[in-house]
C-alpha positions in Angstrom: -13.5 11.8 -10.7 -10.1 11.7 -8.9 -6.7 12.3 -10.5 -3.9 9.8 -9.7 -0.3 11.0 -10.1 2.6 8.6 -10.1 6.0 9.8 -11.0 5.7 12.4 -13.8 2.3 11.1 -15.1 -1.3 11.9 -14.0 -4.3 9.9 -14.9 -8.1 10.2 -14.4 -9.6 7.5 -12.1 -13.2 6.8 -13.1 -15.8 6.4 -10.4 -16.1 2.7 -10.8 -12.3 2.1 -11.0 -9.8 1.2 -8.4 -6.3 2.8 -8.3 -4.9 -0.5 -9.5 -7.3 -0.7 -12.5 -6.6 2.9 -13.5 -2.8 2.3 -13.5 -3.0 -1.0 -15.3 -5.2 0.5 -17.9 -2.5 3.1 -18.5 0.2 0.3 -18.8 1.8 1.2 -15.5 3.3 -2.0 -14.1 2.0 -2.4 -10.5 2.5 -5.7 -8.6 -0.8 -7.4 -7.8 -2.3 -10.7 -6.9 -5.7 -11.5 -5.5 -7.4 -8.1 -6.4 -9.5 -8.5 -3.2 -7.3 -6.8 -0.7 -6.0 -10.0 0.9 -2.5 -10.8 -0.5 -1.3 -7.1 -0.1 0.9 -7.5 -3.2 -0.4 -4.1 -4.5 0.6 -2.1 -1.4 1.2 1.5 -2.3 1.6 4.8 -0.5 -0.2 8.1 -0.9 2.4 10.9 -0.7 -0.2 13.7 -0.1 -3.9 13.0 0.7 -5.0 10.2 3.0 -6.4 7.2 1.2 -9.9 5.9 2.0 -10.0 3.9 5.2 -11.6 1.0 3.3 -8.4 0.7 1.3 -6.3 0.2 4.5 -8.2 -2.7 6.1 -5.8 -5.5 7.1 -2.7 -3.3 6.9 -0.6 -2.8 10.1 -1.5 0.4 12.0 2.0 1.8 11.6 1.6 1.5 7.8 -1.9 3.1 7.9 -0.4 6.1 9.7 2.0 6.5 6.8 -0.8 6.5 4.3 -0.1 3.1 2.8 -3.1 1.5 1.1 -4.1 -1.5 -1.1 -4.5 -0.2 -4.7 -6.9 -3.0 -5.8 -9.6 -1.9 -3.3 -8.8 1.8 -3.3 -11.6 3.9 -4.9 -10.1 7.4 -4.3 -12.3 10.1 -2.9 -9.9 12.9 -3.8 -6.7 13.4 -5.9 -3.8 11.3 -4.8 0.0 11.3 -5.6 1.1 7.7 -5.1 4.2 5.6 -5.2 5.3 2.0 -4.7 7.1 1.3 -1.5 10.5 1.0 -3.3 10.0 4.2 -5.3 9.8 6.8 -2.6 13.4 8.0 -2.2 13.3 11.8 -2.1 16.8 12.5 -1.0 17.9 15.4 1.3 21.3 16.5 2.6 22.5 16.1 6.2 25.8 17.1 8.0 27.7 14.9 10.4 27.8 16.8 13.8 28.8 14.0 16.1 30.7 10.7 15.9 31.4 8.7 19.1 32.3 5.1 19.9 29.7 3.3 22.0 31.6 0.1 21.9 34.8 -0.9 20.0 32.5 -2.1 17.2 29.5 0.4 17.3 29.7 4.1 16.6 27.0 6.7 17.5 26.5 8.9 14.4 24.5 12.1 14.6 23.4 14.0 11.5 21.7 17.4 11.2 19.4 18.2 8.4 17.7 21.5 7.3 15.0 20.4 4.9 11.6 19.3 6.2 11.9 15.6 7.1 9.2 13.4 8.6 9.9 10.1 10.4 8.9 7.9 13.3 11.5 6.7 15.8 12.5 3.1 14.8 12.1 3.6 11.0 15.1 3.4 8.8 16.6 5.5 6.1 19.1 5.0 3.2 22.4 6.8 3.8 24.4 7.6 0.7 27.9 8.9 0.4 29.3 11.1 -2.4 30.3 8.2 -4.7 26.7 6.7 -4.4 27.5 3.8 -2.0 24.3 3.4 0.0 23.3 1.4 3.1 20.2 1.4 5.3 20.3 2.2 9.0 17.6 2.5 11.7 16.8 5.8 13.4 17.5 5.8 17.2 15.9 9.1 18.2 12.5 10.7 18.3 11.6 13.7 16.1 12.2 17.0 17.7 13.0 20.6 16.9 16.8 20.1 16.7 16.4 18.5 13.2 18.8 15.6 14.0 18.9 11.9 13.3 20.9 9.4 15.4 22.2 6.0 14.3 24.2 3.2 15.9 26.4 1.8 13.2 28.2 -1.5 13.8 31.4 -2.3 12.0 31.2 -5.4 9.8 34.4 -7.3 9.0 33.8 -6.7 5.2 31.4 -3.8 5.5 32.5 -1.2 2.9 30.1 1.5 4.2 30.4 0.7 8.0 34.2 0.6 7.9 34.2 3.9 6.1 32.0 5.4 8.7 34.2 4.1 11.5 37.6 5.0 9.9 37.2 7.8 7.5 33.9 9.8 7.9 34.7 13.2 9.5 32.7 15.8 11.3 31.2 18.3 8.8 30.9 15.8 6.0 27.7 15.6 4.0 25.6 12.5 3.6 22.4 12.1 1.5 19.3 10.7 3.2 16.2 9.0 1.7 12.7 9.3 3.1 12.1 7.3 6.3 10.7 3.8 5.7 9.6 0.8 7.7 6.7 -0.2 9.9 8.6 -1.0 13.1 7.8 2.0 15.2 5.5 3.1 18.1 2.0 4.5 17.6 -0.1 6.0 20.3 -3.3 4.4 21.4 -3.8 1.3 23.6 -1.7 3.0 26.2 -2.2 0.3 28.7 -1.0 -2.5 26.4 2.1 -4.3 27.5 5.1 -4.0 25.2 8.1 -6.3 24.8 11.2 -5.4 22.8 13.9 -7.8 22.0 17.1 -6.8 20.2 20.7 -7.9 19.6 23.7 -5.7 19.1 23.0 -2.5 17.3 19.4 -3.7 17.0 19.0 -1.6 20.2 19.0 1.5 17.9 15.4 1.4 16.8 14.2 -0.1 20.1 15.8 2.8 22.0 13.9 5.3 19.8 10.6 3.3 20.2 10.9 3.2 24.0 11.7 6.9 24.2 8.7 7.7 21.9 6.3 5.5 23.9 7.3 7.0 27.2 7.2 10.6 25.8 3.6 9.9 24.6 2.5 8.6 28.0 2.4 4.9 27.5 1.3 3.5 30.8 1.5 -0.3 30.2 4.6 -2.3 31.1 7.5 -2.0 28.7 10.1 -4.8 28.8 13.4 -4.4 26.9 15.7 -7.4 26.5 19.0 -6.6 24.9 21.5 -9.3 24.0 24.9 -10.0 22.6 27.4 -12.8 22.5 29.9 -10.6 24.4 30.1 -7.2 26.1 31.2 -5.5 22.9 27.5 -5.7 21.7 26.0 -4.1 24.8 25.9 -0.4 25.3 23.7 2.4 26.9 23.7 0.1 29.9 23.9 2.8 32.6 21.5 5.1 30.8 18.9 2.3 30.5 19.4 1.2 34.0 18.9 4.7 35.2 15.7 5.0 33.1 14.4 1.7 34.6 15.1 3.0 38.1 13.2 6.2 37.5 10.3 4.8 35.4 7.9 2.4 37.1 6.7 0.7 34.0 10.0 0.3 32.2 12.0 -2.9 32.8 15.5 -3.6 31.3 17.4 -6.9 31.0 20.8 -7.5 29.5 21.8 -10.9 28.2 25.1 -12.5 27.2 25.1 -15.7 25.2 28.9 -16.3 25.1 30.8 -18.5 27.5 32.4 -15.6 29.5 29.5 -14.2 31.5 29.6 -11.0 33.5 27.8 -11.2 36.8 25.7 -8.1 36.0 24.0 -9.8 33.0 21.8 -12.8 32.5 23.2 -15.8 30.7 21.4 -16.8 27.5 20.1 -15.5 24.3 17.9 -12.4 24.6 14.9 -14.0 22.9 15.1 -17.2 25.0 15.5 -15.2 28.2 12.6 -12.9 27.3 10.1 -15.7 26.4 11.1 -17.9 29.4 10.1 -14.9 31.7 6.5 -14.8 30.4 3.9 -17.4 30.2 1.7 -15.8 27.6 2.0 -12.9 25.1 -1.7 -12.7 24.4 -2.5 -9.0 24.1 1.1 -7.8 24.0 2.7 -5.6 21.3 6.1 -7.1 20.2 9.1 -5.4 18.6 12.0 -7.5 17.3 15.3 -6.0 15.9 18.7 -7.4 15.1 20.1 -10.5 13.5 17.7 -12.0 10.9 17.9 -15.5 12.4 16.9 -14.2 15.8 14.1 -12.0 14.4 12.6 -14.7 12.2 12.8 -17.4 14.9 11.4 -15.1 17.5 8.5 -14.0 15.3 7.3 -17.7 15.3 8.0 -18.1 19.0 6.0 -15.0 20.1 3.1 -16.0 17.9 3.1 -19.4 19.5 3.0 -17.6 22.8 -0.2 -15.9 21.9 0.9 -12.6 20.3 -1.3 -11.5 17.4 0.5 -11.2 14.0 -0.9 -7.7 13.8 1.0 -6.8 17.0 4.4 -8.1 15.9 6.7 -5.5 14.4 10.1 -6.7 13.2 13.3 -5.2 11.7 15.8 -7.8 10.6 19.3 -6.4 9.9 20.2 -8.3 6.7 24.0 -8.0 6.3 23.9 -7.7 2.5 21.4 -4.8 2.6 21.7 -3.2 6.1 25.1 -2.7 7.6 24.2 -2.2 11.3 
């Protein structure tokens, strides 16, 4: 008999019960639908012990690596502390140690933390200032011993948090961080698989981390990055990425401008159109999409029609009302 802990409560899970059945029996309100592991409405996460592999069938590999599971088909083999995806915030403190403009509208923010903090490059965290105002931003760096997190924060015309970061946030200030969330990140394995990454504006942030992570872990397949913007104010890290492409045989970098005034160093057109026009088929490719939600949602359909498996499509749409970046 396993013990299931959720919040401050612990319950016994009988041998013939699933985690979902145990929690519902105890009047814990858990979303669910088919009860057969198909709809994924009952997705949960184990915060300590790994769930049974049978409870992870059909879930993206990146979520499996974070101990997500389907409660309706999970018959635990050991005690588990579980949470719903939106009930995981375990906040820690971090200090602003760097703030630098990358473009007139995008600032590079670097935070240093002391408490143990686990994340994958490309995930996002909730940043909270002292008055409680909170926004979500994607992590642009890989984990390392310096205990830092990097973000590329774009100023929005009416963005309360982003304007504060640009105009008022000072070095040494404290911010509160949630646990890292999201499935848009690199996982080792299938090292020869080709990768395509398409981003707009500060959507480069998670893609930059994913590329760095893939190369650091020895990914040998081709890696194609297409970064786009309407004008030059949305493009940055150009020289750094061109240098990386020049030094790395399997990394290819293309910048795209969709506005009327086109710089000769960049391809004219939207990044997703340019990317997909350059490839006949995406069968067998792993796809990462980050940036404006219209671009992300449209391109998800386009890459699927080009042959990419839904299991190999990872997306992070920057919704303005929820994510100011």
